[in-house]
C-alpha positions in Angstrom: 127.0 383.3 63.0 128.2 386.5 61.5 127.9 389.8 63.3 124.5 391.5 63.0 124.0 394.0 60.3 123.9 397.8 60.7 120.4 397.6 59.5 118.1 396.9 62.5 117.2 393.2 63.0 113.6 393.2 62.0 110.8 391.6 59.9 110.0 394.0 57.2 106.6 393.6 55.5 107.3 395.0 52.0 104.6 395.9 49.5 105.4 395.4 45.8 103.6 396.6 42.6 100.4 395.0 41.5 101.1 395.8 37.9 102.8 399.0 37.2 106.5 398.8 38.2 106.6 402.6 38.8 104.5 401.9 41.9 107.6 400.4 43.7 108.7 402.8 46.3 112.3 403.9 46.8 112.0 402.9 50.5 111.0 399.3 49.5 113.9 399.1 47.0 116.4 400.3 49.7 115.1 397.8 52.3 115.2 394.9 49.8 118.8 395.7 48.9 119.9 395.8 52.5 118.2 392.9 54.2 119.9 389.5 54.6 116.9 387.4 53.5 113.9 388.1 51.3 111.1 385.6 51.9 108.7 385.3 49.0 105.8 383.1 47.7 107.5 382.2 44.4 111.2 382.7 43.9 110.9 382.8 40.1 108.2 385.5 40.1 110.0 387.6 42.8 113.4 387.0 41.1 112.1 388.8 38.0 110.8 391.7 40.1 114.0 392.1 42.1 116.1 391.9 38.9 114.1 394.7 37.4 115.1 397.0 40.3 118.7 395.8 40.4 118.3 394.0 43.7 120.9 391.2 43.8 119.7 388.0 45.3 123.1 386.3 45.5 124.6 388.6 48.1 127.7 389.4 46.1 130.6 391.1 47.9 130.0 394.5 46.3 126.3 394.8 47.2 124.7 396.4 50.3 123.3 393.2 51.9 124.6 391.9 55.1 126.8 388.8 55.6 125.0 385.9 57.0 125.6 382.3 58.0 123.6 379.9 55.8 123.0 376.2 55.6 125.1 374.3 53.1 123.7 372.0 50.4 123.3 374.7 47.7 122.2 377.2 50.4 118.8 375.5 50.7 117.3 376.6 54.0 114.9 373.7 54.0 117.9 371.3 54.4 118.0 369.9 58.0 121.8 369.7 58.0 123.5 371.3 61.0 126.5 372.2 58.8 126.7 375.9 58.2 129.2 378.2 56.5 129.7 381.9 56.7 129.2 383.2 53.1 128.9 386.6 51.5 127.6 385.0 48.3 124.6 383.3 49.9 121.2 383.1 48.2 119.1 385.7 50.0 115.8 384.8 48.2 114.0 382.2 50.3 110.7 380.5 49.4 107.9 381.0 52.0 104.4 379.8 51.2 101.5 377.8 52.6 103.2 374.4 51.9 106.5 375.2 53.8 105.5 377.9 56.3 105.5 375.5 59.3 109.2 374.7 58.5 110.4 378.1 57.4 108.8 380.2 60.1 111.0 379.1 63.0 114.1 379.4 60.8 113.3 382.9 59.8 112.5 384.0 63.4 115.9 382.4 64.5 117.7 384.5 61.8 116.2 387.7 63.1 116.9 386.8 66.8 120.5 386.4 65.8 120.6 389.9 64.5 119.8 389.6 60.8 117.1 391.5 58.9 114.4 389.8 56.9 111.9 391.1 54.3 108.6 389.4 53.5 107.1 390.1 50.0 104.2 388.6 48.1 103.9 387.9 44.3 102.2 391.3 44.0 100.8 393.9 46.4 100.9 394.1 50.2 101.8 390.8 51.9 99.2 389.1 54.2 96.3 390.1 51.9 95.2 386.6 50.8 98.5 384.9 51.5 100.0 382.9 54.4 102.3 385.6 55.7 100.3 386.2 58.9 101.8 383.0 60.4 105.3 384.6 60.2 104.1 387.9 61.6 102.2 386.1 64.4 105.4 384.1 65.3 107.4 387.3 65.2 105.2 389.0 67.7 105.2 385.9 69.9 109.0 385.9 69.9 109.2 389.6 70.6 110.6 390.4 67.2 110.1 393.8 65.7 107.8 394.0 62.7 107.8 397.0 60.4 105.6 397.8 57.3 107.0 399.2 54.1 103.8 400.4 52.6 102.8 400.4 48.9 100.2 399.0 46.5 97.2 396.9 47.6 94.6 395.8 45.0 91.8 395.8 47.6 92.4 399.4 48.7 93.0 400.5 45.1 89.7 399.0 44.0 87.9 400.6 47.0 89.3 404.0 46.1 87.8 404.0 42.6 84.6 402.1 43.3 82.4 405.0 44.1 80.8 403.1 47.0 80.8 404.0 50.7 84.3 403.6 52.1 83.8 404.6 55.7 83.0 400.9 56.6 84.1 398.0 54.5 85.1 394.3 54.9 87.7 392.5 52.9 86.3 389.0 52.1 89.0 387.8 49.7 88.4 384.7 47.6 85.1 382.9 47.9 85.0 379.1 48.2 85.6 377.4 44.8 82.7 375.0 45.2 79.2 376.2 44.5 77.6 375.1 47.8 80.3 376.7 49.9 80.3 379.9 47.8 76.5 380.3 48.0 76.6 379.6 51.8 79.1 382.3 52.4 77.3 384.8 50.2 74.0 384.1 52.1 75.8 384.8 55.4 77.0 388.2 53.9 73.6 389.2 52.4 72.5 391.4 55.3 75.9 393.1 55.8 75.6 396.9 55.5 79.2 397.7 54.9 80.9 397.6 51.5 82.3 394.2 50.6 85.6 393.5 48.7 86.1 390.2 46.9 89.0 388.8 44.9 88.1 386.2 42.3 89.9 384.0 39.8 89.2 384.5 36.1 87.8 381.0 35.6 85.2 381.5 38.3 84.3 385.1 37.8 81.0 384.5 35.9 79.6 381.8 38.3 80.6 384.0 41.3 78.9 387.0 39.8 75.8 385.0 39.0 75.6 383.7 42.6 76.0 387.3 43.9 73.2 388.5 41.7 71.0 385.7 42.8 71.7 386.1 46.5 72.3 389.8 46.9 69.8 390.8 44.2 70.4 391.9 40.6 70.0 395.6 41.5 72.8 395.7 44.2 75.5 398.2 43.2 78.9 396.8 42.3 82.2 398.0 40.8 84.2 395.6 38.8 88.0 396.2 38.8 90.3 394.2 36.6 94.1 394.5 36.0 94.4 397.6 38.1 97.4 399.8 37.2 98.1 397.7 34.1 97.7 398.7 30.4 94.3 397.1 29.9 92.7 398.2 33.2 89.0 398.0 33.7 86.9 399.9 36.3 83.2 399.4 35.6 80.5 400.5 38.0 77.2 398.7 37.5 74.6 396.6 39.2 75.2 392.9 39.7 72.6 391.8 37.2 74.0 394.1 34.4 77.6 393.2 35.4 77.0 389.5 34.7 76.0 390.3 31.1 78.9 392.8 30.7 81.5 390.1 31.7 79.8 387.4 29.7 79.9 389.5 26.6 83.6 390.3 26.7 86.1 387.5 27.1 88.8 390.0 28.0 86.9 390.8 31.2 87.3 387.1 32.2 91.1 387.4 32.3 93.7 388.8 34.8 93.5 389.9 38.4 90.0 390.7 39.5 88.5 392.7 42.4 84.8 393.0 42.9 83.5 395.7 45.2 79.9 395.2 46.3 77.7 397.8 48.1 76.3 396.7 51.4 72.6 396.2 51.8 70.7 399.4 52.2 68.8 399.8 55.4 65.7 402.0 55.6 66.2 405.0 57.7 62.7 406.2 58.5 61.2 405.8 62.0 58.6 403.2 60.9 61.2 400.7 59.9 63.5 401.1 62.9 61.2 398.9 65.0 62.5 395.9 63.1 65.6 396.2 65.3 63.7 396.3 68.6 64.9 392.9 69.8 68.5 393.9 69.2 68.1 397.3 70.9 66.3 395.8 73.9 69.2 393.3 74.3 71.7 396.1 74.1 69.8 398.1 76.8 70.3 395.3 79.2 74.0 396.0 79.4 74.6 399.4 78.0 73.5 403.0 78.4 71.2 404.5 75.8 74.1 406.4 74.2 76.4 403.4 74.0 73.6 401.1 72.8 72.8 403.6 70.0 76.4 403.7 68.9 76.8 400.0 68.9 73.4 399.5 67.2 74.4 401.9 64.4 77.6 399.9 63.8 75.7 396.6 63.6 72.6 397.7 61.6 73.8 400.7 59.5 70.9 402.8 60.8 71.8 406.4 61.8 72.8 406.6 65.5 70.4 409.5 66.2 67.4 407.6 64.9 68.4 404.6 67.1 68.9 406.8 70.1 65.3 408.1 69.8 64.0 404.6 69.4 65.9 403.4 72.5 64.4 406.2 74.5 61.0 405.0 73.4 61.7 401.4 74.3 63.1 402.5 77.7 59.9 404.4 78.4 57.6 401.5 77.6 
């Protein structure tokens, strides 16, 4: 195996643009130029991105990437041959996706343990947000390998930033189940959540998913529809679920591209008369916690103001 690179042996989690190439950071470009291996979901998609920024994936002698030992047989790392060759012209772009992660993960970890640097990228945005990269990061931590984020674009956070909905508490849900029963079951489980919810959805399912949301969450629930963020034909449309269904149905263009749906959490009444509906929860919390801690935890669970819950807890304690 060749000597380790001057660049620290590490797994770099590198964010890439979600649409506008100008969102690629100089830090990300520098790291991708220097690492020995770039693991990606789709080598064709990532190859175009890397070419745009002049990042050579063939490890030519006059680039900045390190020299590594790679498997023979057209440099395919999925080959099980033990024969290796020290090459400066190796292919540094390796496929890493849900279908080969069990095979590729130990090979990538071994490369890092031998002193080589590896970058993980997704087709667009920040890796591990709705992709299988967490398995590689999990394995890196288990092996004591350093993991470092190279921050950048994320569709979920970009959508939240323009949604005009509460952002102090939110949950990223990602893609809903494709089948109607599974989708409706998950939405029903989310119906009482008080935090803002962030969904990704595929264009061919967006209408049926919005219809299910309107039925289960209610047509008056606030929502912000974000499509093709940072791209030329970007959409950011704040509405209610009922009105949004009609908006998307009326315009075929809204049924295309990358879609993020940001839905407001359920609103909880804040007046004293309604707090009693949480008495069972509050009484259970009081069994193990002080009034102060029970009020704080109760506020996180229910969305009711902590001070209001604190007063109700004192009342319950005095009964």
